[in-house]
Every structure is written in structure tokens, then in C-alpha cells.
Steps between C-alpha positions, in 0.01 A plus 500: 500500500616853419532688827634837393584698188714816499588744225728803515556749219321260267313681219271750676536327837717690747472250784223247544447195721216249472454224756284226354301231674346165413202471270401760242706820493350760266662820375277783378543867421451763237622433149870587481549482875763229460316178581671304223834648604492288816428190295788592271725542804411151620555367150848653509570307819390182324777548245330736254701718267625826653537840338657821624177674399337378822736714710309798639607835359771654714604169663810296432336161539169326553466234769227236525487238770261241635468242775354154435432216735756233422408171332692172473534549126635853540748386765623229264559763230696716743715211620569396140630852434710523816267743681416460868120448531510701820183384674125512436510802267665581169597860432545610140647837403585643165668828417474664159763769444446801280811395308317188393675247722344336800553273797304210648497385862333195653491492880745791485748285309611591146317299235404514134185549294528131409448411868187720509365318195562166670323618814202649315302176443544413867375834629264680262345496155453851365259569214575851386316672217798511268624146551461188706782476751584207719561292186153359429662294229438137419671395821260710709207384290599140561536566873152652509352197323678264739366695793148489360510122465720435806755332273815412690821477300730366770505151349575619147765740637671212681483287186641788297788538745582128469485512121706818486765355728521177300510687168773736618703217653477290185582798279805575710608137486444478127679826438792377709464158343548637151826655606594192697427272205720716282771466763433127527619452144824673592528305827440173318775579249739602777423189704547275197826672406643460848382141536634400159843636600527234775708723720725386781613715787841664439510344152629822350796511742599142420474554127707817512779306672483220245502753219817656634667159515404405147593837355849467655558126454841530334630737767369275774665188347832676453492634854408164648765304308761769562428484871522119489836518325633752751363313795580140406589405145787732405864430580505817708158437654411589854453131588858420383640798689314402816624136462862612481455737793335224703793267450745767619293589807462130586877478496517793740244342726714188534760707677287775656153429641400863462429430128250222570205741476638652182499152345130458579419846362674425170318167475167687547598767245595231248164326556314832444692564180422149381130551577478837324690364204255212472203738515629739232592202283150355532345843440711557190407156374134590536512835323338476160436778249132439398363773270164320493464505880617863514238599243235308695591679822501839332152435357373393840648805671348726234162342567545551874599862442179562304294359786693705756444821302124432515443343836790552741868567553581137580372156409362472853296819447372373165386177667326705774323709236380179335341396830320837527365469145379149573310633804339774292385251241346295778311811616356549151360150515350572843341824372307301245311338784455839671362651180263210463380551857432873448325435171266267684455763772418765240248275328324436831508870593366595156211257535428621854491864394283427197246322719491781757484775236224318311295474818539873573425584137172309504398678819583840349310434180193398697532804728561740210151450360339554843707811570419647157126454550493647851740785420304600191187530712684711754652722229166568336351602833750787494341692208685304233378278219791267462582146404768340712703183457779322683732274305724246670708363215728205574846527342653162562833567329788481746602856412176618668530295819504700823440455870134602461436258212496538124184706449482843342209680669356805329191709570330645194216747471288683244359820649288589200238296316630348181865542594733199528641385830831665582758473776432710811800723439344612172204663678523872426310638798667508838159515665389188317817324600444588865140376487609176333759449772242576766259249351773238479610554857143479629436186298812335633430597861145372479598179324833414659532242768533678834789275590757736354848370439807719480568401142161624371457798731423821313667833578373634832435851377306580180502852362250629241524844342195668345307174496172684447575670170191486272258350751231627731173408670453132568831409336682730740324342796591156364867607482481619859348173613766300321779710647348447842475126443857485380626700797371239742782269391777753435578866525369715212596857406285676245480847344142593417283795389167335577310537828340158447846346536630741764216401731648151539834616645645356818755785497424808296785736402446844355762630260484879481710783364576814697688815417769577759736793459435519130557124440246229438531206736313170506403357837353167607245494780327202662132588547297431809134404477371857480757600243417191295138607477611846386732359234244254361243786499747713302544218254123480465414869462821669389645821640189593704414240763130501583313354792339252263836384371624458857199286587545296184868454572427381853244253368744364241772449760259334739366274225852395399559367848 
């Protein structure tokens, strides 16, 4: 419910405050007093387009603000936008600067016009003369139909969430799978290349050593045989020299025991020389110059070098890379089963959503015909001769799936005989639009199940501007009765020129212009019972209020109660 509306330096308003109550709040006043200006101010707070032209002459900025009772839906919007709900009330403020820029505050926290537009359906639906604010688009039309028929969409929303999650998960997997499959071809080639190489740990080190030996076979043979000759075979070999020395030292030891150890040392040295000589002889005998084996080793080392350039600095690293690739290929095989699982999940979710959406669609189509019949009757009781239709068209293509189902709901009307049905937003008259909305709201409130759920709850405050254009007499009284009936379920604000409607007010506000210090100012005043009679009498008789008009006004107010 709207609790308070303030405007400062807004159009002709210097400073005005209106405190609204439950039920039917009516605004009356002379033509040009500024009644619609207040509606426009509220529309601005619902996210309407701002213009520097609304700034009062001589002021630097216009400020409009309002206070609403909070709702769960509005609190959810605030939390989603990082704004502290702040309690049981929501305070909206908007500043329009003369320079053309502006600022928005929600609960005294900086916000944006986009936040106001998100809050609007949760707080108020404003039907101004120039346009329908509060976004009475197909989404709002669908919500109104669901409310009329007490259609709950929780089940279809849950099914939609499951389908959406499965579709997004599978899409992500398939998108990643395409890339992974492309990589799998590379991994398979790499794994095959490494496996076909039949690598051994440290193979490259061993082959390099063998290559060096083969490449230097002649040098190795010459060195080995030269060492053998010098150690053992030659006439001046080390073994011959040690033998001669041993014999001389043995002779010394026969006469001097101090040389006994020297004898043993020479024997050991001679044995070592013999051993080394045998080894170099055997090594030299085994050295072979094999061009074929050298070429084979060089080819193998070249192959190993190619693998190391691709997969690692050493054979060990190449072998480790092969193990990693093998693991990745195994993962690809596992993902096939995961993909299969999610495809099954998506198929089940798709079937579940289709069943839920079809059920809701059938209910909407049945309710659409009932709503059209009842709303047309209500519309034509408001001095209109119109044909009205409600279409709930199922659009089962997946591109049209949503949490509320797959229906496109559209209200269509022909306000003149012989004219085709057209969408509501093509109605030229703002007064007609307001009356159509009034008739729809009354129809829904009278036909809706009283067990109201949060998902089908309508905006708590409805605002109608100049709803009585082109009507009078019984039609005006019918409008007043419908507004009164509607206000029993939710707060209604209405601008009117007709006493037949004004008589039904729960709170009656007079909008009047006064000249103060050479400037025109608009003021808002809540009328007491006596003042209400005077205002309704003025609306009946004009500038001169007569005793008869006062009596008539009193009777009208009493009858409305």
C-alpha cells in the first residue's frame, strides 16, 4: 500500500505531501489544478521517463518521493540488487536536475531507474492518460489471467528449472566435448607415437655412450693394444721391468729383512699390471668398427630427440607424458557415459516440463474464454460498446519455454462497432484504457480464488488517471461502484471530475491552486466529512454551491456508504 507521496519543485507544485490510506483514495479539483501531476510524479517513481521540463521554474531540481509498505516480492528485488530492505517500508526518491541528469535512491541508498522498474510491478500499477505504466505487457496480462483462474505455476517453474539446468549442463559438456574430442585425436596420436617407440629408461644415455665407442673404434683399439704392449707384451713393458726389479729386491731381502715388504709390494704391483694388461687386451679384442650398428644407433637417437623435443627433455619425461596422455584418453571414454547420462536427464526434464506446461496451458485457455466474457460485460457497463477477447496461445517450441509456461497471453479489444480486435496498447484513448483496466481488475477480483498466492498476487496499489473521461450519469455511478468494489481487495488511487465517483471515496483529497507572492502553487488537502460535502457539491453545481447541491452531495455520499 502507498502510504505517502511527496513532491517538491515538481511542475507547478512547490511542496506537497499526501498521506494515503487503504481503500479508495480519490483526487479531485478544478481543471488544471494539477491532479494528474501527482499521478505523473508517482509514475516517475515507478521508473517512468524523466524530463528536465518538470523542474519548477526558478528551481535547480525537482524531487519526488514516496513510501510503500514492503512486500516479499519487493524485498527480493532489493536483495537481488544489493539494497538493504530496511524494514517494513520501502522509501523511493527520485531527483530530476535542471541540467537533465537525475539521481535515484531506494531506502536512502543509491539505485538506478532499472531498480524502480523492477519494483514497480510489486508495488503499484499506474494507468496514466498518456501511457500505461507498470508494464501491463503480455507478462502482466498473463499474471492477471493466472490470478483470475487461480493458476499456480510453481510446478511448471520447477520443471523449467530442471530442464534449464540439464540443457545448460549438457550444452557445456558438449561444447567442452567438441574441444576435447579434437584434442583426443592429438592425444591418441601422441600416445601411439610414444608407445610405438618402446622406450626404456635412460636409453638415450646408453646409446650416446655406445655411439661414442663406435665412432672412435680405431682409436680405442690402438689405445688398448698400445697399453697392452706397454704393460705386458713389449720388450720394455712394465711387467718385464717389474719382474727384473722384483728379482733384484728379492736378492736384497735375502740379506736384509727390511726389504721383505718391498718384495710383497712389487709382487702386488706386477699382479695389477698383469690384470690391467689382460683387461685392455680383451677390450681391444672386442672393439669392432660397425658402420651398420653406428647408423642404427644414430637413427634411434634421432628418433628419441624428436620425441624429446615434443614431450620432454629426457626419455623419462617423455614416458611420463605418455602416461598423462593415456589418462586423458581414459577420461574421454568416461565422458561418453557422462554425456549419455545427461542426455537421459535432459530427455526426462524435457518431458516433465512439457507435461507441466501443457497442463497450465489448458487451464489458461479455459480461463481465457471466461475472463473475456466477464470482462466484456464489465467494460460495457462503463459507457463503452466494446468487444473483448483473451487469447492464450501455446508456443511449444523450446525457444519459447519459460518458468511460467509456454503461452503467449494477449488481451484484445474493439472499442467501436465494426472495428477489428486490436491489442490493448493500440487503444487511443487514455480514459478508455483506464476503464478497461478497471473492468479487468474488478473482474479478476470478483472471480479470483480468495486463497491468494504470492506468485499470482496483483500489485497492491492501483492508480487510475481521468478514468471518467466521456461518461456520466449511470455509467459514472457504475465506475464509482466498481472502484469501490476493487478497493476492498487493494488500495486504489483515482483522479476524477465526476461527483458520482467522488462520493465513493474512503479518503478524498482536494488538489487546488493558490497564488502566493506572485507564484502559483498547487497544494494537496485531505478533506474531512464537511469539506467532502462541499467539494462534491461544487462538482455538482460548479462555481456557486447552492443549498440544494449540498443536500444532494450529502445524499450521494450517504448512499455510497
